[in-house]
C-alpha positions as CSV (number, residue, x, y, z in Angstrom):
1,X,93.8,94.4,92.1
2,X,95.8,97.5,91.5
3,X,98.7,98.3,93.8
4,X,98.8,101.3,96.1
5,X,101.6,102.8,94.0
6,X,99.7,102.6,90.7
7,X,96.7,104.3,92.3
8,X,98.9,107.0,93.8
9,X,100.4,107.7,90.4
10,X,97.1,109.0,89.3
11,X,96.3,111.3,92.3
12,X,98.4,114.3,91.3
13,X,97.3,114.4,87.6
14,X,93.7,113.7,88.7
15,X,93.8,116.7,91.1
16,X,95.2,119.0,88.4
17,X,92.6,117.6,85.9
18,X,89.8,118.5,88.4
19,X,91.3,122.0,88.7
20,X,91.1,122.4,84.9
21,X,87.4,121.3,84.9
22,X,86.8,123.9,87.7
23,X,87.8,126.7,85.2
24,X,84.7,125.8,83.1
25,X,82.4,126.5,86.2
26,X,81.3,129.9,87.4
27,X,84.2,131.7,89.1
28,X,82.6,135.0,90.1
29,X,79.5,137.2,90.1
30,X,79.8,140.9,89.7
31,X,76.9,142.7,91.2
32,X,75.8,146.3,91.4
33,X,73.4,147.4,94.2
34,X,72.7,143.8,95.0
35,X,71.7,142.8,91.5
36,X,73.9,140.3,89.7
37,X,75.4,142.2,86.7
38,X,77.4,139.3,85.2
39,X,78.6,135.9,86.1
40,X,82.0,134.8,84.7
41,X,83.6,131.3,84.4
42,X,87.3,130.8,84.8
43,X,87.7,130.4,81.0
44,X,85.8,133.7,80.4
45,X,88.2,135.3,82.9
46,X,91.1,134.1,80.8
47,X,89.7,135.0,77.4
48,X,87.6,138.0,78.2
49,X,83.9,138.4,77.6
50,X,81.8,141.0,75.7
51,X,78.3,141.8,76.9
52,X,75.9,144.5,75.7
53,X,77.0,146.8,78.4
54,X,80.6,146.1,79.0
55,X,83.8,144.4,77.7
56,X,85.8,142.3,80.2
57,X,89.4,141.7,79.3
58,X,91.2,138.5,80.2
59,X,93.0,138.2,83.5
60,X,96.7,137.3,83.5
61,X,96.7,135.7,87.0
62,X,93.8,133.4,86.1
63,X,95.6,132.5,82.9
64,X,98.7,131.6,85.0
65,X,96.6,129.5,87.3
66,X,95.0,127.7,84.4
67,X,98.5,127.1,82.8
68,X,99.8,125.7,86.1
69,X,96.9,123.3,86.3
70,X,97.2,122.2,82.7
71,X,101.0,121.7,83.1
72,X,100.4,119.9,86.3
73,X,98.4,117.2,84.5
74,X,101.5,116.2,82.5
75,X,104.1,116.8,85.1
76,X,102.1,114.8,87.6
77,X,103.0,111.6,85.7
78,X,106.7,112.1,86.3
79,X,108.2,109.7,88.7
80,X,110.3,110.3,91.7
81,X,111.2,113.4,93.7
82,X,111.6,115.5,90.6
83,X,108.0,114.9,89.5
84,X,106.8,115.6,93.0
85,X,108.8,118.8,93.3
86,X,107.7,120.1,89.9
87,X,104.0,119.3,90.6
88,X,104.3,120.9,94.1
89,X,105.8,124.0,92.6
90,X,103.0,124.2,90.0
91,X,100.4,123.8,92.7
92,X,102.0,126.7,94.7
93,X,102.0,128.8,91.5
94,X,98.3,128.1,91.1
95,X,97.6,129.1,94.7
96,X,99.6,132.3,94.3
97,X,98.0,133.2,91.0
98,X,94.4,132.8,92.4
99,X,95.3,134.8,95.5
100,X,96.9,137.5,93.3
101,X,93.8,137.6,91.2
102,X,91.6,138.0,94.2
103,X,93.9,140.8,95.6
104,X,93.7,142.7,92.2
105,X,89.9,142.4,92.0
106,X,89.3,143.5,95.5
107,X,91.8,146.4,95.2
108,X,90.1,147.5,91.9
109,X,86.7,147.2,93.5
110,X,87.8,149.4,96.5
111,X,89.3,152.0,94.1
112,X,86.0,152.2,92.1
113,X,83.7,152.8,95.1
114,X,83.3,149.3,96.5
115,X,80.0,150.0,98.3
116,X,77.9,150.0,95.1
117,X,79.7,147.0,93.5
118,X,80.0,143.5,94.9
119,X,82.1,140.5,94.0
120,X,81.1,137.0,94.9
121,X,83.6,134.2,94.4
122,X,81.8,131.1,93.3
123,X,82.2,127.4,93.4
124,X,84.7,127.2,90.5
125,X,87.1,129.6,92.2
126,X,86.9,128.0,95.6
127,X,87.1,124.5,94.4
128,X,90.1,125.2,92.2
129,X,91.8,127.0,95.2
130,X,91.2,124.1,97.5
131,X,92.3,121.5,94.9
132,X,95.5,123.5,94.3
133,X,96.1,123.3,98.1
134,X,95.4,119.5,98.0
135,X,97.8,119.1,95.1
136,X,100.5,121.0,96.9
137,X,100.0,118.9,100.1
138,X,100.0,115.6,98.2
139,X,103.1,116.4,96.2
140,X,105.0,117.8,99.2
141,X,104.2,114.5,100.9
142,X,105.4,112.6,97.8
143,X,108.6,114.6,97.8
144,X,109.3,114.0,101.5
145,X,108.5,110.3,101.3
146,X,110.8,110.0,98.3
147,X,113.9,111.0,100.3
148,X,116.2,108.2,100.9
149,X,117.1,107.3,104.4
150,X,120.4,108.6,105.6
151,X,123.1,106.0,105.9
152,X,123.5,104.7,109.4
153,X,126.3,106.4,111.3
154,X,128.7,104.3,113.4
155,X,128.8,105.1,117.0
156,X,131.7,102.8,117.8
157,X,135.3,103.6,117.1
């Protein structure tokens, strides 16, 4: 039977691995007047996509989030507080990048007459966002649990 420590060693890389898988799922729908115009996966948001009507360029914030998830797989195997801190930072970078992406898309939509266009964030986006939050919480917990207890102070003189 595996020990609790050996199981916990796989949690952080597993979360980041699941995040990477989410980038292959649908991230968003772009619609016009209620009709879905195009559906994009996270990978298509990174690399760009050409359709008959439009060319979509890659998104830097989504590339940053994907890079943070990919790096988190490797960094998640590091032991101790340094590994937990690095994984936690990568999770926070991923959260920030996905929030930044959403801000840029919503701002662009508003500037182009948002009433005709619609953006729907799909399962891949929300699952990766929630998994980044879970990875951040798990690694902050690892970091805090890794602190050594302060040496006892003497109250007698």
